[in-house]
C-alpha positions in Angstrom: -36.3 13.8 19.4 -38.4 11.0 18.4 -38.3 10.2 14.6 -41.6 10.4 13.3 -43.0 8.1 10.5 -40.6 7.7 7.5 -37.9 9.0 9.6 -34.9 6.8 10.8 -32.0 7.5 13.1 -28.4 7.4 12.0 -27.9 3.7 13.5 -31.4 2.4 11.7 -30.2 3.2 8.6 -26.2 2.4 9.1 -26.4 0.0 11.8 -24.2 -0.1 14.8 -20.7 0.7 14.0 -17.9 -1.6 14.6 -15.6 -0.1 17.3 -11.9 0.5 16.7 -9.5 -2.4 17.0 -6.4 -2.6 18.8 -4.1 -4.4 16.5 -0.6 -5.4 17.3 1.8 -6.6 14.6 4.9 -8.5 15.1 7.7 -7.9 12.7 5.6 -6.8 9.8 9.2 -6.1 7.9 9.4 -9.9 7.3 6.4 -9.5 4.4 6.8 -7.4 1.3 4.4 -4.7 1.4 2.6 -5.3 4.9 3.4 -1.7 5.5 0.9 -0.7 3.1 -1.5 -3.0 4.4 -0.9 -1.4 7.9 -1.7 2.1 6.5 -5.1 1.1 4.9 -6.2 -0.2 8.4 -5.2 2.7 10.0 -7.0 4.7 7.4 -10.2 2.9 8.1 -9.9 3.9 11.6 -8.2 0.9 13.5 -5.4 1.1 15.9 -2.5 -0.4 14.9 0.8 -1.1 16.9 4.3 -2.6 16.0 6.9 -4.6 17.4 9.9 -4.4 15.0 13.7 -5.4 15.2 16.5 -2.6 15.1 19.5 -4.6 15.0 21.8 -1.6 14.8 24.6 -2.2 17.2 24.0 1.5 18.7 20.6 1.1 19.2 19.2 0.3 22.9 17.4 -2.9 23.8 14.1 -1.4 23.5 13.3 2.1 22.2 9.4 3.5 21.6 8.4 5.6 18.5 5.2 7.0 17.8 5.4 6.2 14.1 6.9 3.1 12.4 8.4 4.0 9.1 7.4 7.4 8.2 6.7 10.3 10.8 3.3 10.9 10.9 2.0 7.5 10.0 0.1 6.8 13.2 1.5 3.6 14.3 3.1 3.6 17.5 6.1 1.2 17.8 8.2 -0.7 20.1 11.6 -1.3 18.6 13.5 -4.4 19.7 17.2 -5.2 19.3 17.6 -8.6 19.8 21.2 -8.7 20.5 20.7 -6.6 23.7 18.6 -6.7 27.0 19.5 -7.7 30.4 16.6 -10.3 30.4 18.6 -12.5 28.1 20.8 -13.4 30.9 17.7 -15.0 32.7 16.7 -16.9 29.9 20.1 -17.9 28.2 20.2 -21.1 29.8 16.8 -22.1 28.0 17.8 -20.1 24.9 20.8 -22.3 24.0 18.7 -25.6 24.0 16.6 -24.2 21.1 19.0 -21.9 19.4 20.1 -24.0 16.7 16.8 -25.0 15.7 15.4 -21.8 15.8 17.5 -20.0 13.1 20.3 -18.8 15.8 17.5 -16.7 17.5 16.8 -16.7 21.5 13.2 -18.3 21.3 12.5 -17.8 25.3 13.7 -14.5 25.0 11.5 -13.7 22.3 8.6 -14.8 24.0 9.4 -12.6 26.7 9.7 -9.7 24.4 6.5 -10.4 22.8 4.9 -10.6 26.0 6.2 -6.9 26.8 4.7 -5.5 23.6 1.1 -7.1 24.3 1.4 -5.5 28.1 2.3 -2.1 26.4 0.0 -2.0 23.8 -3.0 -4.1 25.2 -4.1 -5.3 21.7 -7.3 -7.1 21.0 -5.7 -9.0 18.3 -2.0 -10.0 17.9 -0.7 -10.4 14.1 2.5 -12.4 13.6 3.8 -11.7 10.2 6.3 -14.5 10.3 4.9 -17.7 11.0 8.1 -19.4 12.2 10.5 -16.6 14.1 7.7 -14.9 15.7 4.8 -17.1 15.3 5.9 -20.0 17.3 7.2 -17.5 20.6 3.8 -15.9 20.1 2.1 -19.4 20.1 4.2 -20.7 23.3 3.3 -17.5 24.8 -0.2 -18.0 24.4 -0.1 -21.6 25.8 2.0 -20.4 28.5 -0.1 -17.6 30.0 -3.3 -17.7 27.9 -3.5 -14.0 27.0 -6.7 -12.9 25.9 -5.9 -11.3 22.5 -6.9 -13.3 19.3 -3.7 -14.6 18.0 -3.3 -14.6 14.2 -0.3 -16.4 12.7 0.7 -15.7 9.1 2.5 -18.2 6.6 3.9 -17.4 3.5 6.1 -20.4 2.6 9.5 -20.5 4.1 8.3 -20.6 7.4 7.1 -23.9 7.1 8.1 -25.6 3.8 11.3 -27.8 3.5 13.0 -27.6 0.3 16.5 -27.9 0.8 17.3 -28.8 -2.9 16.2 -25.6 -3.7 17.4 -23.7 -0.7 14.5 -22.4 0.3 12.4 -23.0 3.5 13.2 -24.3 7.3 15.1 -27.2 7.4 12.8 -29.7 9.3 15.0 -31.4 12.0 13.5 -33.2 14.4 13.5 -30.1 16.9 12.5 -27.8 14.3 9.5 -29.9 13.3 8.4 -30.2 16.9 8.7 -26.3 17.5 6.3 -25.7 14.3 3.8 -28.6 15.3 3.6 -27.9 18.9 2.9 -24.0 17.9 0.2 -25.0 15.8 -1.7 -26.5 19.3 -1.9 -23.0 20.6 -5.4 -21.1 20.7 -4.4 -19.4 17.8 -5.9 -18.6 14.3 -3.7 -19.5 11.3 -3.4 -17.5 8.1 -1.8 -19.4 4.9 -1.5 -17.3 2.0 -2.2 -20.2 -0.6 -4.0 -23.4 -0.3 -0.7 -25.2 -0.7 0.5 -23.9 2.4 -3.2 -24.6 4.0 -2.3 -28.5 2.8 0.9 -28.3 4.8 -0.7 -26.9 8.0 -3.3 -29.5 7.9 -0.9 -32.1 7.5 1.5 -30.9 10.7 -1.8 -30.7 12.7 -3.8 -27.4 12.6 -7.4 -27.5 13.4 -9.3 -27.0 10.0 -11.6 -24.8 11.8 -8.9 -22.5 12.8 -7.5 -21.8 9.1 -8.3 -19.2 7.3 -6.4 -18.9 4.0 -5.9 -15.2 3.1 -3.5 -14.2 0.4 -1.0 -11.5 0.1 -2.1 -8.3 -1.6 -0.6 -6.6 -4.4 1.6 -3.8 -4.0 0.3 -1.4 -6.6 -3.0 0.4 -6.3 -5.8 -0.5 -8.5 -5.7 2.7 -10.4 -2.1 2.2 -11.0 -2.6 -1.3 -12.6 -5.1 -0.3 -14.7 -3.1 2.5 -16.1 -0.1 0.2 -17.2 -2.7 -2.5 -18.1 -4.4 0.1 -20.7 -1.1 1.0 -22.3 0.2 -2.8 -22.7 0.1 -2.2 -26.6 2.6 0.7 -25.7 4.8 -1.4 -23.3 5.3 -4.3 -25.9 6.2 -1.5 -28.3 8.9 0.3 -26.0 10.1 -3.0 -24.5 10.9 -4.7 -27.7 12.6 -1.5 -28.8 14.5 -1.3 -25.9 16.0 -4.6 -26.3 16.5 -4.4 -30.0 13.9 -7.2 -30.7 11.6 -7.8 -33.5 8.5 -5.5 -33.0 6.3 -8.6 -33.8 8.5 -11.2 -31.7 6.8 -13.8 -29.2 8.2 -12.2 -25.8 8.8 -14.7 -22.8 9.6 -13.0 -19.6 11.2 -14.5 -16.1 11.4 -12.0 -13.0 12.7 -12.7 -9.9 15.5 -12.3 -7.6 17.5 -15.1 -9.8 17.9 -17.4 -6.9 18.3 -21.5 -7.3 14.6 -21.6 -6.0 13.0 -19.8 -9.2 13.8 -22.8 -11.2 14.8 -20.4 -14.1 17.8 -22.9 -15.0 15.0 -25.7 -16.2 13.8 -22.6 -18.3 17.5 -22.4 -19.7 17.4 -26.1 -20.4 14.0 -25.7 -22.0 15.2 -22.6 -24.1 17.1 -24.5 -26.8 13.9 -26.5 -28.0 11.7 -23.3 -27.6 14.5 -21.8 -30.0 14.4 -24.8 -32.4 10.4 -24.6 -32.6 10.0 -21.0 -32.5 13.2 -19.4 -33.6 11.6 -15.8 -33.8 10.6 -16.0 -29.6 12.8 -13.9 -27.2 13.6 -14.5 -23.8 14.0 -11.4 -21.2 15.4 -12.5 -17.8 14.5 -9.5 -15.4 16.0 -9.1 -11.9 19.5 -8.8 -10.6 22.4 -10.6 -12.2 23.3 -13.1 -9.4 26.3 -15.6 -9.6 23.8 -18.3 -10.2 22.7 -16.8 -13.0 25.5 -16.4 -14.5 26.9 -19.9 -13.6 23.5 -22.1 -13.8 21.7 -20.1 -16.5 23.9 -18.0 -18.9 26.9 -20.5 -19.3 24.6 -23.2 -20.3 22.8 -21.1 -23.0 26.2 -19.8 -24.0 27.4 -23.7 -24.3 24.2 -24.3 -26.3 24.7 -21.6 -28.6 21.3 -20.1 -27.9 22.3 -17.1 -26.0 21.1 -14.5 -28.8 17.8 -14.9 -28.3 18.2 -14.0 -24.3 18.5 -10.5 -22.6 19.2 -9.6 -19.3 17.5 -6.4 -17.8 19.4 -6.4 -14.1 17.2 -5.1 -11.6 14.2 -3.3 -12.1 12.3 -0.7 -9.8 8.6 -1.2 -9.2 6.9 0.2 -12.1 9.5 -1.4 -14.3 8.4 -4.6 -13.3 4.9 -3.9 -14.2 5.8 -2.3 -17.6 7.9 -5.5 -18.4 5.5 -7.8 -17.3 2.9 -5.8 -19.4 5.1 -6.0 -22.5 5.6 -9.7 -22.3 3.4 -12.3 -24.4 3.9 -14.9 -21.5 5.6 -15.0 -17.9 7.4 -18.1 -16.9 7.7 -19.1 -13.6 9.1 -22.4 -13.1 10.1 -22.3 -9.4 11.0 -25.3 -7.6 8.5 -24.3 -4.9 7.0 -21.5 -2.6 4.1 -20.3 -0.7 2.4 -18.2 -3.1 4.7 -16.4 -5.9 3.4 -12.7 -6.3 5.2 -12.2 -9.4 2.6 -14.4 -11.4 -0.4 -12.6 -9.9 1.3 -9.3 -10.8 1.6 -10.5 -14.5 -2.0 -11.3 -14.4 -2.7 -7.9 -13.3 -1.4 -6.7 -16.3 -3.4 -9.2 -18.5 -0.1 -11.4 -18.9 -0.7 -15.1 -18.3 1.8 -17.3 -16.7 3.4 -20.7 -17.0 4.3 -21.9 -13.4 5.1 -24.9 -11.1 2.7 -27.0 -9.5 4.9 -26.6 -6.2 3.7 -23.0 -6.3 1.0 -21.6 -4.0 -0.5 -19.3 -7.0 -1.0 -22.7 -9.5 -4.4 -23.2 -7.6 -5.6 -19.5 -9.0 -3.8 -20.2 -12.2 -5.7 -23.3 -13.0 -9.0 -21.9 -11.3 -8.9 -18.9 -13.7 -7.4 -20.8 -16.7 -5.1 -17.9 -16.8 -2.0 -20.0 -17.8 -0.6 -23.4 -17.1 0.8 -25.2 -14.5 3.6 -28.0 -15.0 5.6 -30.2 -12.7 8.6 -28.4 -11.1 12.2 -29.0 -12.4 10.8 -30.7 -15.7 12.4 -28.6 -18.7 10.6 -30.6 -21.3 6.9 -29.6 -19.6 8.1 -26.3 -19.8 9.0 -26.1 -23.4 6.0 -28.0 -24.1 4.0 -25.6 -22.1 5.7 -22.4 -23.9 5.2 -23.9 -27.2 1.5 -24.8 -26.6 0.7 -21.1 -25.7 2.1 -19.5 -28.7 0.5 -22.2 -30.9 -3.0 -21.2 -29.7 -5.2 -19.5 -31.6 -4.7 -15.5 -30.9 -8.4 -15.1 -29.6 -7.8 -17.7 -27.0 -4.5 -15.9 -25.9 -6.3 -12.7 -25.5 -9.3 -14.8 -23.7 -6.6 -16.1 -21.3 -5.4 -12.6 -20.5 -8.9 -11.3 -19.8 -9.2 -14.2 -17.2 -5.9 -13.3 -15.9 -7.4 -9.4 -14.7 -10.5 -11.5 -13.0 -7.6 -13.4 -11.1 -5.6 -10.4 -9.9 -8.9 -8.9 -8.5 -8.6 -11.6 -5.4 -5.3 -9.9 -4.7 -6.1 -6.3 -4.5 -5.3 -4.6 -1.1 -8.8 -3.4 -0.2 -10.2 -6.7 -0.8 -7.6 -8.7 1.2 -7.6 -5.9 4.2 -11.2 -6.4 4.7 -10.9 -10.2 4.8 -8.7 -9.6 7.1 -10.8 -7.2 9.3 -13.4 -9.7 9.1 -10.8 -12.5 10.2 -9.9 -10.1 13.2 -13.4 -9.6 14.4 -14.7 -13.1 13.8 -15.0 -14.7 17.4 
C-alpha cells in the first residue's frame, strides 16, 4: 500500500533498524558486573556468546552450554579447561618460551582456543574482558590470521599498570612489556576504563584513533541507587547507632578489600592528626578483616592510642556497601594506584564525596565534577589536610559537593555504558 499525503511508513518514522550483532565475550568473569552488561545487551536484542574458563579438574577440555551463568539467560557458552586438551601437546614447545611472562599461562594454546571460539560462534565483534590474559592472545591471533570480526580489548588497570610497591599490576619484565606492546599493534580497538589508562596505552604505542575510553558501570540499578540516596538521612542515623557513634559525629569511611594497594595504611598514619584536630570524627573501616589490615593498619592505630575512634565492619553485602557509603559524610580512598576505583563512583552515586589518590583513574572525574579531592598517593599529611579541609567547609558547600557527586555517577550508569559500547561495536 502506498502511503497517502501526511502518511508515513514505519521506516520513514523510525528509520532503518540495526540488525542484531553477534558479540563474543572472552572471559567476562574477569570483570565484576560484566554479566549485568551482557544481560542488558541480550535484552536489547543482541546475540551474545561467551568463551569462559572452567578449571574444575573433572571438567573436559571443552564443553558447550546453551547458557552462561543462569539457565535461560540466552548466552551460549564454550567452557574451556586451560589444564586439559590434546592441542597442548602441539603448542607446548612454544608455550614454554612465554609461560613465565604470561602469568604462568599457555599463550600459544590460548591463541588456538580463542580461534576455536571464533570459528564456533562466527561473531562480528570479539570483546576481551581482560586486556592481558585474553587481549594478548586475541591480538596475536588477529595479527596472524586477520580474522574479520572487530576486536575490542578492554583494560581495567592491573593488566597494563606496574606497581610492585603496591603488589598491583603486571610486572613489566622485558618479555611482558614486549607482549603488551606487540598486542597494541594488532588491527584492534582499545577500551581503557579511565583517562589514566588511556595515557598508559598511548605511552605504550597504541594508535590514538583506535582508543575509546568507556568506564566500568555501576553494579546497582538506577532506581535502587535513588532509593538508597533518598534514605541517606535514615542511613546516617542507622549506621551511627549500629556502631555506637554520636548521632552528630563527622563520619569517614574507607571501603575496599583491605589490601596493600588500597593505601589505607596511609590513612592510618593520617588518623592521629585528624583525631587531634577533630576529636569527634569517627572512622569506619569497611571490608574483610585481613592480615594486612591487622598488621599495617590496626596495630599502628593501637600504638598511637587512637584506635578508639575506629570501628571495623567486616565484609559487607552489596546493599550494605551502598548503605554504609550513604551514611558517611566522606569516603576516603587513598589507593596507591589502580585503573579506576569504583568505590568512589558508588559513594558518589549516593551523594557522598571522596578523597582519592591522583594515581586512581577515577581522579579525573572527581576533579572534573568537584566531587571531592585528589591527593598525592602515599602521603599521610596530604590525606589529613584534605579530610580536615573537607569538614571545615561551610555545610552548604559540602551539600553542593554531594549534589555534584550525583552528576558524576550518572556517567557510570549501566544503560549509558552499554549504549556507548554498542556504538563502539558498530562504529566501523
